[in-house]
N, C-alpha and C positions, 0 to 999 in steps of 0.2 A: 395178730401175728404179722411180722414183716417179712416179705419175700424179697429177704434182702437179695425226530419227529413226534414220539409219545410225550416228550417233555413239553412241547409247545401246547399240546392238547390239555395237559394237566394245568399249565399256567392259565390258559383261557378259562378252564373250568373253575379255578379258584377265583379269578377276577370276576366271573359271573356270579359266583357264590357271594362274594363281598358286595357286589352291587345289589344282590337280593337282600342282604342285610339292611343296606341303606334304604331300600324301598319299603321294607315291612316294618321298620322301627320308626314310629311316629314320635313327635316331641312331647307327648303326654303319656302318663301311666295308663290311661284308658286303653291304649293299644296293647296287643298281646306281647308279652316279653319273649325274647328269643329262646329262653329255656326257663322252665319254672318248676319248682319243687313245692313241698308242703310249707316251707318257711321262708324261702328266698327265691328270687328270680335273677337271671343274668341277661345282660344286653351289652353291646359294644359301647364304648365311651363316645360322647358327642360334645360339641362346644358348649352347649347349655349346661353341662355338668360342672363347669369350671368352678363356680362359687362353692358348691357343696363339696367338691373334691378337695379344694385348697383348704377349706375349714377342717375337713377330716384329716388331711395330711398334717396340718399344724397341731391338731389335738393328739396326734399319734406319734410325735417325735420321740417321746420317751419309750413307747412301745416298740417302735422300729429300731431304735438304738443303732448298732452297727450291723444289723441284719438286713435292712432294706432302706432304700432311698426313694421315697415317693416324690413325684413332681411337686414342688412347693411354691412356684411362681407362675404367673400367667403365661410367660413364655415357655416354661417347661411343660405346663399342662397342654398348651396348644400343640407343642411338638409331640407329646404323648398321644393326644387325641388323633392327630393326623397319622401317626405311625401305627397305632393299634386300632383305630376306628374303621379301617377298611381301605385306606389309601395305598398301602403297600401289600403286595401279594404274599410276602414272606412273614407277615406279622398280623395277628388278630388278638384283640384283648376283650375282656368282659368285666364289667363292673358287677358287683354283687349287691343286691338290694333286699331288704327285709320286706316280705309281703305285707305285713301288718301296717306299716307306716312309711314305706319307701325309703327307710334310712339306708344310707350308703355304708356297707359293711366291709367291703374289701375289693380286691382286684385279682384277676387271673390273666396272665399274658402269655400267649404262645408266640415264640420268636424263632427266627432262623428256620422257617418251614421250608424243607427241601423235599421235592417230589422225586419221581422216577424210582430208581432202585433203593434210595434211602427212605423216602416217604415218612419223615419223622420231624419232630420239633422239640424245642426246649420249652419248659413251662416254669414261669416264675409267678410268685403270688405273695400277697401280704394282706393282713386284716387291718381294719381301722378301729381305733378305740371309740367307744367302749364295748365293741362287739366281739372282741377276741375271747376265746375260751367258752363260748356258749353253744358250740356245735353248728353255727351258721356257716362257717367256712368249710366245714366237713361236707355239708349238703351241697354247698356251692362247688366244691371240688368234684363231687360226683357228677353234677350237672356239666361241669367243664369237660370232664372225661367223656361223657356222652356226646358232647358236641365234637370233641376231637376225633373220636373213633367212628361215630355214626354220621355226622354231618360233614366233617372235613375229611373223613375216610383216611386218617393217618394210621400208620402201622406201629409207631413207637413214640412214646413221650418220655423225655428225660427230665429229671428234677435233681438239682444239686443243692445240698444243704450244708451249712457250716456245722461241724460236729458238736459245737457247744450251744447250738440253737435248739433247745429242747422242745419248744412249742412246735416248730416246723417238723422236727423229727417225729414227734407224736402224730402230727397230721398225716404225713406220708405212711406212718404205721397203720393208722385207721383206714387208709385207702388200700392197704395191702400191696404197696409198691415193693418191687424186688431191689435189694441192695446189690449193685454190680461192682462197686469198687470205691477206692479212696483217691482223690486227686489232690496232690500237694500243691500249695501255693497256686491255687486254680484261678482265682479272680481277685483283682485289687479292689478292696472296699475300704472306704474311710482312710485311704492312704497306705494301706498295708495289704500284702498278698495273703489271702486266706485259704486255708485248706477246706475242702468240701467232700462230703460223702455223696456218691453218685447213685441215684435210684432210677429205675425205669419201669414203665408199664407198657406191655404190648397189647395190641388189639385183641389177641386171643386170650390174654390174661384177663382183660376187663370183661370179655364175654363170659368167662367162667366165674369171675369174682363179683360181678355187678350185683347180683341178687343178694349175696352175703353182705356187701357193703350197705345196700339200701335197707336191709333188715336191721342192721346195727344202727343206722341213722334213725329209723323209725322208733326204735326202742329208746334211744337217747332223747329224741325230740318230745 
């Protein structure tokens, strides 16, 4: 089913949180992941991910099509890792890895994190071939929402999806996001302004729906 002065303290709190990420994430898989489920784990990107990430991006060009543009050069990846790896207090990203073999499966990026009265962020995501369609991103999405609402203490997460992107629409449906509207010519992608469907999840929504989503994931897995 689809349902369609304090500011400075918050900024310091988020910077401390991001420094904590850097301190607890070690350069080997033997360290504890930042968030872990039965099939996948999440952690922020780091420079040592470059080779695996760029291979996955190249292999996924057909899958991404006009829906997503993953970093595909060393310069683009370095910028991505700096922006979403903890250097900026307004952005945090997580790579999705399969528990069984550490295969890189996808990405979740929280951007434009605004605190105070808004306390919200935008969420973008994409899977890497050949891991799309197997339920790994669904579990990763649930872990990402746990991080957003429990660790980042956000109030609202917004996701915007092109109306012809059936895979992405199905994913937000499985997570029970609420549909809030339709944004015409919302973002320019591949040289064209694209319409998007606007979805959102509130902290109180996730508190109520989390057990439902996790039950559905366990049955699929």
